N, C-alpha and C positions, 0 to 999 in steps of 0.2 A: 504492500499498500504505498502509496506517495503520498506526500503532505504537501498540501497550495501554500505557498508564500505569496500572502498578498500580495498586492498589487502597488504600493505604496512602496513596502519594503525591496519589491522587485526592483523598481524602477533605482532605490537607491543603489544599490546593492549592481546595478548595471552602470551606472554614470560611478558608480569608485574611478577617482583616479584624471578623470578627464578634468580636462583646463579651460577654460576659457580663450579662444583665439583672440591675438592683440593683431585690433587694426588700425592702419595707418592714417591720419587724418591725410584728406588728399587736397585739402583745400583750407588754407589758414585763415579763418574768421578777425576782422580786425576790425573792432569798437569804432565806430563814428565817431570822428575830433569835432563835425560839426554844431557849433554854440547853436542855443536854442532859439536865438535872434534868425539863424539862418533859415535851421530848422524849420522855421513857424512861418518865412516866405516862401519855400518852395513848395510847402502843404497850403499855402492861399493860392503860389504861382499853380496849383496842380489841381483846384478846386475848383479853379476859374476855367482853365481849359474845358473842365469833365462839365461845367456848369454851359458854356461856349457849344459843346461839342449834340446837347440835349434838342438844338438848330439844326430839322431836321432839312433844313432849305439847302438845294443843291450850287456850289459855286462852279461845276461844270463849264461847261462851250453853252454861250445862250445865245440863243439866233435872234439875231439884230431885225429889232424892226423900224419902222420908216420914220421919221418925225413926226407924221402928218397919219399915217395907217390908224385904225381906230380897232383898238381893244376889246376884240368878242368870244366869251366862253361859257357854255349853258351845260351841269350835266342835266347827261340822263335826268327824264322825270321833272326835269322845272316844268312848270307848264309853259305853254307859249305870252300867256297874258300875265305872270305875273313876269319874265321877262322882258317883255316888251315896257310892263310899266318900269321894269327898273332902266330900259334902254331909255324911254325919255325919261325918269329924273323925275318919276313920280311920288314914290319914296321919301318919306322922310330921311334925313341923315342924321341918325345921329353920336356916332362918330368923325372924326377927321384925321387927317395925316398928311403930313407937310413931309417928303423930300427932297426937294431943292436942297442946296449946300451941302448933301452928304455924300458920302466914300460910298463906292458896291457895297463894304463891307458892314457903313453904319446902318447903312437902307437894308439890308437884309435882316441886322437885327433888329431894327426897328419895326421891322416888317412881321417880323414875328413875334415879337410881344405885341405890339397893336391886334393882329387879329386873335393874340392868346386873352389879352387884355377883353375883349371887345364879345369872348364868349363867354368870363366870366361872368359879363356886366348885362346878361342877355341882348348885346347889341344886331340890332336886325340887318340893317344898312348900313355902310361907311363909305365914304369918301376919302380915296387919297391921292393927295397932287405928288405929281411929279415931274411934271415940265415936259415939252415936247426934246427939250438937247438940240434942235433946232441952231447952226449953226459953228460947229464944235470939232474936234479930229476925227470921236469916236461919237455919231449924233442917238440921241435917246437911249443912251446906255440904260437908266433908272428905270424907264420906261421898257425899254428890253427885257430888263431883269424882273421886273413885276409882272411883266406879261408871262413868265418863266415859271417866278414863284407863286404865282395863287393856285393853281391846279395845281399844288403839290397837296394843298389845304384841305383835308375829308371837307373842316367845316365850312370851305367857301364853295356854295353853290353855284353861283355863277359873275360874270362881272360884265361889263362895257364902260366903253367909254363916254364922257358925261358929254352934257348937255354942256352950251356956248358959255349959260351964265353961271356952272360950275365949274369950268376950269378946260370945255371944250376937248380934246386927243391930249390935252395937258394932264388931265386928272382922271380917275375911275372909280365909279360906282363898283360897288362890290355889297353883295350879295348873302348875309351866312344864314346858319340851319339856325332853326328853332332851336333853343334847348325844354328839356323838359319839361319846366317850367312854366315856357310858353306856350309847348304845346297843350299844354292840360287845361291852361288859361280860354284858349283859343276855341276847347271843343268846349268846356263850360260856355262861351257865350256865342256858340251856334249851338248847344244843344238843351238852353234853358226851355221849359216848358212847364 
């Protein structure tokens, strides 16, 4: 008859005389010699870069637009009557953005923040003034950029160059999606009985 050794005892018996393998360090780690102010500046710069990356508006090649061209865009599902009223400037303009004297990068940030703010404050119709850019070496740069950027927003349903009294081809009406709150208000208004 054989006696069974408990598992723990058996393991200890088998491991008798085993020594751990010594592993040499392949990389020598050096503690950072940065002072607190330098580290804080680097952290702040990295945070600002991360915030800037949230702006999804592309800076890739932008198709140039003629200074006197009419900008127009309408998503599928936008009713023709709604688009016609936008085109004719019949909607109340609740917010305005002026891009004059801005660089393209400044305008990119301003447009991104403007649309975000409009959605936060339930703005339905906005006016962006960009100018025609006539008589310049690179004409209609901001206008071309706006024409490229606005369709990238899911919140933008349509846009069209403004009427003469609002800036004509140097400005653009922007129609934005209704917030859930505004949709409910409209539904309640039309379904009161």
